[in-house]
Structure formats: structure tokens, C-alpha cells
C-alpha positions in Angstrom: 84.2 133.3 -110.2 85.7 133.2 -106.7 84.0 134.8 -103.7 86.7 137.5 -103.5 86.3 138.3 -107.2 82.5 138.4 -106.9 82.8 140.8 -103.9 85.2 143.1 -105.8 83.0 143.0 -108.9 80.0 144.1 -106.8 81.7 146.9 -104.9 83.6 149.7 -106.6 87.3 150.2 -105.7 86.4 153.5 -104.0 84.5 151.6 -101.3 87.4 149.2 -100.6 89.0 150.0 -97.3 92.5 151.4 -97.0 94.8 148.3 -96.9 98.1 148.0 -95.1 100.3 145.0 -95.6 102.3 144.7 -92.3 105.4 142.6 -92.5 107.3 141.8 -89.3 108.8 138.6 -88.0 107.6 139.1 -84.5 104.1 137.7 -83.7 103.5 140.1 -80.8 104.7 143.1 -82.8 102.3 142.2 -85.7 99.4 141.8 -83.2 100.1 145.1 -81.5 100.5 147.0 -84.7 97.4 145.3 -86.2 95.3 146.6 -83.3 96.7 150.1 -83.6 96.0 150.2 -87.4 92.5 148.8 -87.1 91.7 151.6 -84.7 92.6 153.9 -87.6 89.9 152.3 -89.9 92.5 150.3 -91.8 92.3 146.8 -93.2 95.4 145.0 -92.0 97.0 142.1 -93.9 100.1 140.5 -92.4 103.3 138.6 -93.4 106.1 137.3 -91.4 109.0 137.3 -93.9 110.2 139.2 -97.0 109.6 136.3 -99.4 105.9 136.0 -98.2 105.5 139.7 -98.9 106.6 139.4 -102.5 104.5 136.3 -103.1 101.3 137.8 -101.7 101.5 141.4 -103.1 99.8 140.6 -106.4 96.9 139.0 -104.6 96.6 141.5 -101.8 97.2 144.9 -103.6 97.8 147.0 -100.4 97.8 150.8 -100.4 100.7 150.8 -98.0 103.5 148.4 -97.1 104.8 148.7 -93.5 107.9 146.6 -93.7 110.4 145.7 -90.9 113.9 146.3 -92.1 115.0 143.0 -90.6 113.0 140.0 -91.9 113.8 136.4 -92.5 114.6 135.2 -96.0 114.6 138.7 -97.6 115.2 141.8 -95.6 112.9 144.8 -95.8 115.4 146.8 -97.8 115.8 143.9 -100.3 112.1 143.6 -100.7 111.8 147.4 -101.2 114.6 147.3 -103.8 112.9 144.5 -105.7 109.5 146.3 -105.7 111.1 149.5 -107.2 112.2 147.4 -110.2 108.7 145.9 -110.7 106.3 148.1 -112.8 103.2 146.9 -111.0 104.6 147.9 -107.6 107.0 150.7 -108.3 104.7 153.3 -106.9 103.5 151.4 -103.8 104.2 153.4 -100.7 106.7 151.6 -98.5 107.7 152.6 -95.0 110.5 150.7 -93.4 110.4 150.0 -89.6 113.7 149.6 -87.8 114.9 149.0 -84.3 117.8 151.4 -84.7 117.4 154.7 -86.4 120.8 155.9 -87.6 121.9 157.9 -90.5 123.1 154.7 -92.1 119.6 153.2 -91.8 118.1 156.3 -93.4 120.6 156.0 -96.3 119.9 152.3 -96.8 116.1 153.0 -96.8 116.5 155.8 -99.3 118.8 153.7 -101.6 116.2 150.9 -101.5 113.5 153.3 -102.5 111.5 153.5 -99.3 109.1 156.4 -98.9 109.9 156.7 -95.2 111.2 155.2 -92.0 109.7 154.6 -88.6 111.9 153.9 -85.6 110.6 151.0 -83.4 109.0 151.5 -81.0 107.2 154.5 -82.4 104.4 156.6 -80.9 100.8 156.3 -82.2 101.0 159.9 -83.4 103.9 159.0 -85.7 101.9 156.1 -87.2 98.9 158.3 -87.7 101.0 160.9 -89.4 102.5 158.3 -91.8 99.0 157.0 -92.6 97.7 160.5 -93.2 100.5 161.3 -95.6 99.9 158.1 -97.6 96.1 158.6 -97.7 96.7 162.2 -99.1 98.8 160.7 -101.9 96.0 158.3 -102.9 94.2 159.3 -106.2 90.7 160.6 -105.9 88.1 158.0 -107.1 86.8 158.7 -110.6 83.1 159.5 -110.5 
């Protein structure tokens, strides 16, 4: 049994921290957002392209995917569309982050199956609101 599997076997899922997989091609953006998310008592996992996101999802099992709309190899909207076709990740909450926030961006995000959009740069309050909404949707742990 691996160290990760042993840790998960010893601690119930309800004690696992809230996990966010943050995908953005920019190193500085990932660092800044990681700092903001960690201030919100969130475990942050990162990826720098869309293909990496798809490869790591089964292992990481995040509660939320914060996904830049423009990523190398597979765009954020492509990743989101593929996730919505996969039974294991169909219900994963996905928020797309974009540099431009136009009606066309919102339509693309909706067609891809995203649960929301954040315009970059966004305020801390907007990020906190998005996290609160996702946490409210999480099922209560079974006693």
C-alpha cells in the first residue's frame, strides 16, 4: 500500500481538506492564486496545461476545478466538454477563468458545461463567493 493510500485509509473522507485543482499556463498566476486559495483553508493542486489536468484528475480527485480558458494542448473549454462526457467527472464543479469576459465567453463556457466564469483579474471577494457556493453544494458527510 502506498503512503497516500495508507493516509486515506486512516482518515475518513470528511476530514480531507477541500481540494482545488488550479490550471493556468502562467507560473506567476498559479503562485498568486495558490496563495489566495491557501488563505481560504484550501488544498491547492496545480497543472499548467489542459492535457495535464485530464491525466491527473483520477489521482487528485479535486472538489473544484479552476480552469483557465486558454491553456496549452487543450483549452479550458475543451477540458470542460470532455469532463462532462465522463461519468466519473460529470458532476465536478468547473469554473473557467478568462482574460476577457464577453457574452461570447459566457456562451462558450455554458456550452462546455462550466458551472461558472471568473474574469481575470478578479477580486478576492469574487473568489471567496465562488468557493462558498461550491462548498455549499458538497454533500454532507455520512455519520
